ZADO-1210 file (C-alpha; in nm, 4 decimals, padded with zeros to 6 digits):
<atoms>
<atom x="-01.7634" y="-01.4584" z="-02.2026" code="UNK" pos="1"/>
<atom x="-01.6305" y="-01.1656" z="-02.0095" code="UNK" pos="2"/>
<atom x="-01.7568" y="-00.8668" z="-02.0338" code="UNK" pos="3"/>
<atom x="-01.5931" y="-00.5773" z="-02.2034" code="UNK" pos="4"/>
<atom x="-01.6783" y="-00.1635" z="-02.1709" code="UNK" pos="5"/>
<atom x="-01.4360" y="00.1424" z="-02.3192" code="UNK" pos="6"/>
<atom x="-01.5644" y="00.4442" z="-02.0752" code="UNK" pos="7"/>
<atom x="-01.3304" y="00.7800" z="-01.9952" code="UNK" pos="8"/>
<atom x="-01.3111" y="01.0416" z="-01.8158" code="UNK" pos="9"/>
<atom x="-01.0736" y="01.3829" z="-01.7286" code="UNK" pos="10"/>
<atom x="-00.8132" y="01.1649" z="-01.5102" code="UNK" pos="11"/>
<atom x="-00.7670" y="00.7496" z="-01.4422" code="UNK" pos="12"/>
<atom x="-00.9701" y="00.7236" z="-01.1686" code="UNK" pos="13"/>
<atom x="-01.2924" y="00.8807" z="-01.2376" code="UNK" pos="14"/>
<atom x="-01.2388" y="00.7038" z="-01.6116" code="UNK" pos="15"/>
<atom x="-01.2452" y="00.3803" z="-01.3973" code="UNK" pos="16"/>
<atom x="-01.5641" y="00.4718" z="-01.1562" code="UNK" pos="17"/>
<atom x="-01.7380" y="00.5803" z="-01.4492" code="UNK" pos="18"/>
<atom x="-01.7079" y="00.1977" z="-01.6090" code="UNK" pos="19"/>
<atom x="-01.7486" y="00.1129" z="-01.2144" code="UNK" pos="20"/>
<atom x="-02.0667" y="00.2954" z="-01.2759" code="UNK" pos="21"/>
<atom x="-02.2520" y="00.1195" z="-01.5641" code="UNK" pos="22"/>
<atom x="-02.1412" y="-00.2282" z="-01.4668" code="UNK" pos="23"/>
<atom x="-02.2646" y="-00.1898" z="-01.0819" code="UNK" pos="24"/>
<atom x="-01.9554" y="-00.3619" z="-00.9648" code="UNK" pos="25"/>
<atom x="-01.6998" y="-00.3366" z="-00.7582" code="UNK" pos="26"/>
<atom x="-01.3085" y="-00.2610" z="-00.8051" code="UNK" pos="27"/>
<atom x="-01.1952" y="-00.6132" z="-00.7556" code="UNK" pos="28"/>
<atom x="-01.4302" y="-00.7913" z="-01.0051" code="UNK" pos="29"/>
<atom x="-01.2586" y="-00.6074" z="-01.2699" code="UNK" pos="30"/>
<atom x="-01.0163" y="-00.6325" z="-01.4662" code="UNK" pos="31"/>
<atom x="-00.8204" y="-00.2453" z="-01.5620" code="UNK" pos="32"/>
<atom x="-00.6403" y="-00.1580" z="-01.9121" code="UNK" pos="33"/>
<atom x="-00.5291" y="00.1441" z="-01.9914" code="UNK" pos="34"/>
<atom x="-00.5963" y="00.1895" z="-02.3924" code="UNK" pos="35"/>
<atom x="-00.5931" y="00.5604" z="-02.4296" code="UNK" pos="36"/>
<atom x="-00.4442" y="00.9271" z="-02.2416" code="UNK" pos="37"/>
<atom x="-00.4505" y="01.2376" z="-02.4246" code="UNK" pos="38"/>
<atom x="-00.1074" y="01.3951" z="-02.4073" code="UNK" pos="39"/>
<atom x="-00.1488" y="01.7860" z="-02.3542" code="UNK" pos="40"/>
<atom x="00.1202" y="01.9870" z="-02.5046" code="UNK" pos="41"/>
<atom x="00.2632" y="02.3264" z="-02.4412" code="UNK" pos="42"/>
<atom x="-00.0046" y="02.4423" z="-02.6909" code="UNK" pos="43"/>
<atom x="-00.3372" y="02.2218" z="-02.5480" code="UNK" pos="44"/>
<atom x="-00.2704" y="02.2440" z="-02.1881" code="UNK" pos="45"/>
<atom x="-00.6358" y="02.4316" z="-02.1395" code="UNK" pos="46"/>
<atom x="-00.7661" y="02.1712" z="-02.3547" code="UNK" pos="47"/>
<atom x="-00.9737" y="01.8858" z="-02.1768" code="UNK" pos="48"/>
<atom x="-00.7634" y="01.5932" z="-02.0407" code="UNK" pos="49"/>
<atom x="-00.9203" y="01.2480" z="-02.1902" code="UNK" pos="50"/>
<atom x="-00.8084" y="00.9186" z="-02.0288" code="UNK" pos="51"/>
<atom x="-01.0036" y="00.6601" z="-02.1827" code="UNK" pos="52"/>
<atom x="-00.9856" y="00.2627" z="-02.0101" code="UNK" pos="53"/>
<atom x="-01.0562" y="-00.0758" z="-02.0444" code="UNK" pos="54"/>
<atom x="-01.2633" y="-00.2817" z="-01.8175" code="UNK" pos="55"/>
<atom x="-01.3313" y="-00.6137" z="-01.7349" code="UNK" pos="56"/>
<atom x="-01.5748" y="-00.7817" z="-01.5430" code="UNK" pos="57"/>
<atom x="-01.3818" y="-01.1034" z="-01.4087" code="UNK" pos="58"/>
<atom x="-01.4906" y="-01.4450" z="-01.4945" code="UNK" pos="59"/>
<atom x="-01.4647" y="-01.5247" z="-01.1413" code="UNK" pos="60"/>
<atom x="-01.6300" y="-01.2099" z="-00.9982" code="UNK" pos="61"/>
<atom x="-01.8589" y="-01.4131" z="-00.7741" code="UNK" pos="62"/>
<atom x="-01.5111" y="-01.4790" z="-00.5475" code="UNK" pos="63"/>
<atom x="-01.4139" y="-01.1819" z="-00.4928" code="UNK" pos="64"/>
<atom x="-01.2707" y="-01.0259" z="-00.1559" code="UNK" pos="65"/>
<atom x="-01.5961" y="-00.9578" z="-00.0265" code="UNK" pos="66"/>
<atom x="-01.7377" y="-01.2862" z="-00.0639" code="UNK" pos="67"/>
<atom x="-01.8928" y="-01.6495" z="00.1903" code="UNK" pos="68"/>
<atom x="-01.6350" y="-01.8974" z="-00.0370" code="UNK" pos="69"/>
<atom x="-01.8503" y="-02.1123" z="-00.1773" code="UNK" pos="70"/>
<atom x="-02.0544" y="-02.4179" z="00.0172" code="UNK" pos="71"/>
<atom x="-01.9670" y="-02.7875" z="00.0002" code="UNK" pos="72"/>
<atom x="-02.2250" y="-02.9815" z="-00.3169" code="UNK" pos="73"/>
<atom x="-02.5908" y="-03.0187" z="-00.1949" code="UNK" pos="74"/>
<atom x="-02.7741" y="-03.2631" z="-00.1482" code="UNK" pos="75"/>
<atom x="-03.0155" y="-03.3696" z="-00.3889" code="UNK" pos="76"/>
<atom x="-03.1160" y="-03.7604" z="-00.2991" code="UNK" pos="77"/>
<atom x="-03.4823" y="-03.6844" z="-00.1866" code="UNK" pos="78"/>
<atom x="-03.5175" y="-04.0134" z="-00.0373" code="UNK" pos="79"/>
<atom x="-03.1762" y="-03.8151" z="00.1804" code="UNK" pos="80"/>
<atom x="-03.3168" y="-03.5576" z="00.2744" code="UNK" pos="81"/>
<atom x="-03.7084" y="-03.7304" z="00.3064" code="UNK" pos="82"/>
<atom x="-03.5034" y="-03.9417" z="00.6251" code="UNK" pos="83"/>
<atom x="-03.2992" y="-03.6083" z="00.7239" code="UNK" pos="84"/>
<atom x="-03.6814" y="-03.4319" z="00.8173" code="UNK" pos="85"/>
<atom x="-03.7479" y="-03.7353" z="01.0230" code="UNK" pos="86"/>
<atom x="-03.4804" y="-03.7358" z="01.2310" code="UNK" pos="87"/>
<atom x="-03.5010" y="-03.3113" z="01.2341" code="UNK" pos="88"/>
<atom x="-03.8596" y="-03.3997" z="01.3633" code="UNK" pos="89"/>
<atom x="-03.7961" y="-03.6921" z="01.6355" code="UNK" pos="90"/>
<atom x="-03.5042" y="-03.4636" z="01.7819" code="UNK" pos="91"/>
<atom x="-03.7827" y="-03.1573" z="01.7769" code="UNK" pos="92"/>
<atom x="-04.0614" y="-03.3745" z="01.9190" code="UNK" pos="93"/>
<atom x="-03.8506" y="-03.4399" z="02.2476" code="UNK" pos="94"/>
<atom x="-03.7010" y="-03.1053" z="02.1841" code="UNK" pos="95"/>
<atom x="-04.0177" y="-02.8321" z="02.1919" code="UNK" pos="96"/>
<atom x="-04.2108" y="-02.7966" z="02.5288" code="UNK" pos="97"/>
<atom x="-04.6139" y="-02.8614" z="02.4819" code="UNK" pos="98"/>
<atom x="-04.7824" y="-02.5186" z="02.3191" code="UNK" pos="99"/>
<atom x="-04.4768" y="-02.4640" z="02.0735" code="UNK" pos="100"/>
<atom x="-04.5617" y="-02.6586" z="01.7293" code="UNK" pos="101"/>
<atom x="-04.3522" y="-02.6136" z="01.4026" code="UNK" pos="102"/>
<atom x="-04.3377" y="-02.6955" z="01.0896" code="UNK" pos="103"/>
<atom x="-04.0884" y="-02.8495" z="00.8659" code="UNK" pos="104"/>
<atom x="-04.1622" y="-02.8128" z="00.4097" code="UNK" pos="105"/>
<atom x="-03.9289" y="-02.9439" z="00.2029" code="UNK" pos="106"/>
<atom x="-03.8163" y="-02.6054" z="-00.1027" code="UNK" pos="107"/>
<atom x="-03.6121" y="-02.7275" z="-00.4209" code="UNK" pos="108"/>
<atom x="-03.3840" y="-02.9848" z="-00.1461" code="UNK" pos="109"/>
<atom x="-03.3354" y="-02.7866" z="00.0999" code="UNK" pos="110"/>
<atom x="-03.5277" y="-02.7696" z="00.4243" code="UNK" pos="111"/>
<atom x="-03.7253" y="-02.4918" z="00.6714" code="UNK" pos="112"/>
<atom x="-03.8759" y="-02.5616" z="01.0028" code="UNK" pos="113"/>
<atom x="-04.0918" y="-02.2958" z="01.1177" code="UNK" pos="114"/>
<atom x="-04.1939" y="-02.3041" z="01.4655" code="UNK" pos="115"/>
<atom x="-04.4578" y="-02.0824" z="01.6351" code="UNK" pos="116"/>
<atom x="-04.5959" y="-02.0856" z="02.0009" code="UNK" pos="117"/>
<atom x="-04.6577" y="-01.7883" z="02.2553" code="UNK" pos="118"/>
<atom x="-04.3647" y="-01.8025" z="02.4130" code="UNK" pos="119"/>
<atom x="-04.0429" y="-01.9224" z="02.2255" code="UNK" pos="120"/>
<atom x="-03.8741" y="-01.5709" z="02.2776" code="UNK" pos="121"/>
<atom x="-03.6283" y="-01.8030" z="02.4884" code="UNK" pos="122"/>
<atom x="-03.5509" y="-02.0183" z="02.1569" code="UNK" pos="123"/>
<atom x="-03.3539" y="-01.7049" z="01.9625" code="UNK" pos="124"/>
<atom x="-03.2285" y="-01.5458" z="02.2445" code="UNK" pos="125"/>
<atom x="-02.9997" y="-01.2187" z="02.2605" code="UNK" pos="126"/>
<atom x="-02.9311" y="-01.1398" z="01.9273" code="UNK" pos="127"/>
<atom x="-02.9892" y="-01.4965" z="01.7535" code="UNK" pos="128"/>
<atom x="-02.7676" y="-01.5900" z="01.9064" code="UNK" pos="129"/>
<atom x="-02.9617" y="-01.9704" z="02.0403" code="UNK" pos="130"/>
<atom x="-03.1334" y="-01.9994" z="01.7570" code="UNK" pos="131"/>
<atom x="-02.8556" y="-01.9951" z="01.5444" code="UNK" pos="132"/>
<atom x="-02.7281" y="-02.2484" z="01.7718" code="UNK" pos="133"/>
<atom x="-03.0155" y="-02.4186" z="01.7708" code="UNK" pos="134"/>
<atom x="-03.0117" y="-02.4096" z="01.3288" code="UNK" pos="135"/>
<atom x="-02.6733" y="-02.5375" z="01.3166" code="UNK" pos="136"/>
<atom x="-02.7599" y="-02.8512" z="01.5804" code="UNK" pos="137"/>
<atom x="-03.0452" y="-02.8427" z="01.3475" code="UNK" pos="138"/>
<atom x="-02.7893" y="-02.9328" z="01.0023" code="UNK" pos="139"/>
<atom x="-02.5217" y="-03.1040" z="01.1669" code="UNK" pos="140"/>
<atom x="-02.8796" y="-03.3953" z="01.2659" code="UNK" pos="141"/>
<atom x="-03.0163" y="-03.3256" z="00.9121" code="UNK" pos="142"/>
<atom x="-02.5895" y="-03.4422" z="00.7714" code="UNK" pos="143"/>
<atom x="-02.5056" y="-03.7178" z="00.9813" code="UNK" pos="144"/>
<atom x="-02.6070" y="-03.9422" z="00.7944" code="UNK" pos="145"/>
<atom x="-02.5713" y="-03.8430" z="00.4232" code="UNK" pos="146"/>
<atom x="-02.3777" y="-03.8042" z="00.1152" code="UNK" pos="147"/>
<atom x="-02.3518" y="-03.4052" z="00.0137" code="UNK" pos="148"/>
<atom x="-02.4317" y="-03.0972" z="00.2012" code="UNK" pos="149"/>
<atom x="-02.8335" y="-03.0561" z="00.3155" code="UNK" pos="150"/>
<atom x="-02.9117" y="-02.7485" z="00.3466" code="UNK" pos="151"/>
<atom x="-03.1668" y="-02.6208" z="00.6620" code="UNK" pos="152"/>
<atom x="-03.3555" y="-02.2694" z="00.7263" code="UNK" pos="153"/>
<atom x="-03.4306" y="-02.2497" z="01.0932" code="UNK" pos="154"/>
<atom x="-03.7181" y="-02.0063" z="01.1817" code="UNK" pos="155"/>
<atom x="-03.8992" y="-01.8506" z="01.4341" code="UNK" pos="156"/>
<atom x="-04.2326" y="-01.6478" z="01.5232" code="UNK" pos="157"/>
<atom x="-04.1057" y="-01.3947" z="01.2132" code="UNK" pos="158"/>
<atom x="-03.7238" y="-01.3311" z="01.3066" code="UNK" pos="159"/>
<atom x="-03.5450" y="-01.3571" z="01.0756" code="UNK" pos="160"/>
<atom x="-03.7189" y="-01.1969" z="00.7981" code="UNK" pos="161"/>
<atom x="-03.7399" y="-00.8950" z="01.1060" code="UNK" pos="162"/>
<atom x="-03.3332" y="-00.9633" z="01.0891" code="UNK" pos="163"/>
<atom x="-03.2724" y="-00.9461" z="00.7218" code="UNK" pos="164"/>
<atom x="-03.4483" y="-00.5476" z="00.7685" code="UNK" pos="165"/>
<atom x="-03.2453" y="-00.4824" z="01.0698" code="UNK" pos="166"/>
<atom x="-02.9586" y="-00.6074" z="00.9166" code="UNK" pos="167"/>
<atom x="-03.0333" y="-00.4227" z="00.6098" code="UNK" pos="168"/>
<atom x="-03.0928" y="-00.1147" z="00.7956" code="UNK" pos="169"/>
<atom x="-02.8124" y="-00.1277" z="00.9160" code="UNK" pos="170"/>
<atom x="-02.5561" y="-00.1604" z="00.6399" code="UNK" pos="171"/>
<atom x="-02.7257" y="00.1037" z="00.4460" code="UNK" pos="172"/>
<atom x="-02.6002" y="00.3436" z="00.7917" code="UNK" pos="173"/>
<atom x="-02.3487" y="00.1999" z="00.8126" code="UNK" pos="174"/>
<atom x="-02.2469" y="00.3052" z="00.4625" code="UNK" pos="175"/>
<atom x="-02.3194" y="00.6569" z="00.5162" code="UNK" pos="176"/>
<atom x="-02.1016" y="00.6575" z="00.7707" code="UNK" pos="177"/>
<atom x="-01.8311" y="00.5423" z="00.5866" code="UNK" pos="178"/>
<atom x="-01.9066" y="00.7971" z="00.2528" code="UNK" pos="179"/>
<atom x="-01.9396" y="01.0810" z="00.5723" code="UNK" pos="180"/>
<atom x="-01.6267" y="00.9998" z="00.7332" code="UNK" pos="181"/>
<atom x="-01.4221" y="00.9208" z="00.5411" code="UNK" pos="182"/>
<atom x="-01.3170" y="00.6580" z="00.8274" code="UNK" pos="183"/>
<atom x="-01.3531" y="00.2255" z="00.8000" code="UNK" pos="184"/>
<atom x="-01.5997" y="00.0330" z="01.0400" code="UNK" pos="185"/>
<atom x="-01.5615" y="-00.2737" z="01.2277" code="UNK" pos="186"/>
<atom x="-01.8958" y="-00.4149" z="01.2963" code="UNK" pos="187"/>
<atom x="-01.9601" y="-00.7309" z="01.5662" code="UNK" pos="188"/>
<atom x="-01.9310" y="-01.0889" z="01.4784" code="UNK" pos="189"/>
<atom x="-02.2303" y="-01.2198" z="01.3043" code="UNK" pos="190"/>
<atom x="-02.2412" y="-01.5486" z="01.1676" code="UNK" pos="191"/>
<atom x="-02.1870" y="-01.6158" z="00.7799" code="UNK" pos="192"/>
<atom x="-02.5946" y="-01.6131" z="00.7188" code="UNK" pos="193"/>
<atom x="-02.5694" y="-01.1869" z="00.8451" code="UNK" pos="194"/>
<atom x="-02.2562" y="-01.1373" z="00.6605" code="UNK" pos="195"/>
<atom x="-02.4463" y="-01.2260" z="00.4016" code="UNK" pos="196"/>
<atom x="-02.7187" y="-00.9915" z="00.4085" code="UNK" pos="197"/>
<atom x="-02.3950" y="-00.7087" z="00.4513" code="UNK" pos="198"/>
<atom x="-02.3163" y="-00.8223" z="00.1785" code="UNK" pos="199"/>
<atom x="-02.5455" y="-00.8457" z="-00.0182" code="UNK" pos="200"/>
<atom x="-02.6722" y="-00.5666" z="00.0438" code="UNK" pos="201"/>
<atom x="-02.3707" y="-00.3696" z="-00.0276" code="UNK" pos="202"/>
<atom x="-02.2294" y="-00.5886" z="-00.3393" code="UNK" pos="203"/>
<atom x="-02.3420" y="-00.2215" z="-00.6150" code="UNK" pos="204"/>
<atom x="-02.3086" y="00.0714" z="-00.3749" code="UNK" pos="205"/>
<atom x="-02.0905" y="00.3224" z="-00.5592" code="UNK" pos="206"/>
<atom x="-01.8575" y="00.3709" z="-00.2928" code="UNK" pos="207"/>
<atom x="-01.8359" y="00.1889" z="-00.0159" code="UNK" pos="208"/>
<atom x="-01.6828" y="-00.2522" z="-00.0951" code="UNK" pos="209"/>
<atom x="-01.7087" y="-00.4779" z="00.2072" code="UNK" pos="210"/>
<atom x="-01.5089" y="-00.7111" z="00.3465" code="UNK" pos="211"/>
<atom x="-01.4991" y="-00.9923" z="00.5767" code="UNK" pos="212"/>
<atom x="-01.1494" y="-01.0652" z="00.8262" code="UNK" pos="213"/>
<atom x="-01.1239" y="-01.2713" z="01.1659" code="UNK" pos="214"/>
<atom x="-01.2244" y="-01.6435" z="01.2131" code="UNK" pos="215"/>
<atom x="-01.5262" y="-01.8041" z="01.2579" code="UNK" pos="216"/>
<atom x="-01.6919" y="-01.7664" z="01.5609" code="UNK" pos="217"/>
<atom x="-01.6226" y="-01.3879" z="01.5535" code="UNK" pos="218"/>
<atom x="-01.5636" y="-01.3081" z="01.2064" code="UNK" pos="219"/>
<atom x="-01.6301" y="-00.9429" z="01.1032" code="UNK" pos="220"/>
<atom x="-01.6975" y="-00.7546" z="00.7963" code="UNK" pos="221"/>
<atom x="-01.5185" y="-00.4299" z="00.7794" code="UNK" pos="222"/>
<atom x="-01.7305" y="-00.1826" z="00.5550" code="UNK" pos="223"/>
<atom x="-01.4930" y="00.1078" z="00.4424" code="UNK" pos="224"/>
<atom x="-01.4326" y="00.3623" z="00.1587" code="UNK" pos="225"/>
<atom x="-01.3720" y="00.1372" z="-00.2274" code="UNK" pos="226"/>
</atoms>
């Protein structure tokens, strides 16, 4: 069921902003209907003006412009997932150098691969280029004979966790810049995974919103005022 609230303000924009703050959503996630706008005559021109609006959260709000396209149906076939793990292990046994270890786990039908070692920076690469490419390869291997999408998440020496913190800090920093200057900022191209981190961090921000533009692999995030 759609969530509705009635809010008010001295202007239409103020009433809408008050409602958005209460709902903790962006403007593109709601439908706006003006239900009352007090008319002021010559005799009450100094009286406070009141505008009432009704905000209705859209049923498909997760598909707003600042979200990535939904992925295909997730594979829950345990036999196929087990086979995918075996294929990934076979590849990593041949690919990784001596002294580098890995662990493969299945959590809620998703495959997590964790690689550790003394010198694994070359597997991460500049700004994660190599780890992203290796994750793409592992995903391709896992889905070669799969009847539905199998997700594979690769981490190397805790890089992913550190990267999430870096991107969240970047999102907050750029948001402050956009609010201060009033000008939109376009970030460098990122993977869908990294763009999602930025979108998620700022999705409840009261003053800025995000959307993606461009084509893969050069798709970028834009942060701008609401």
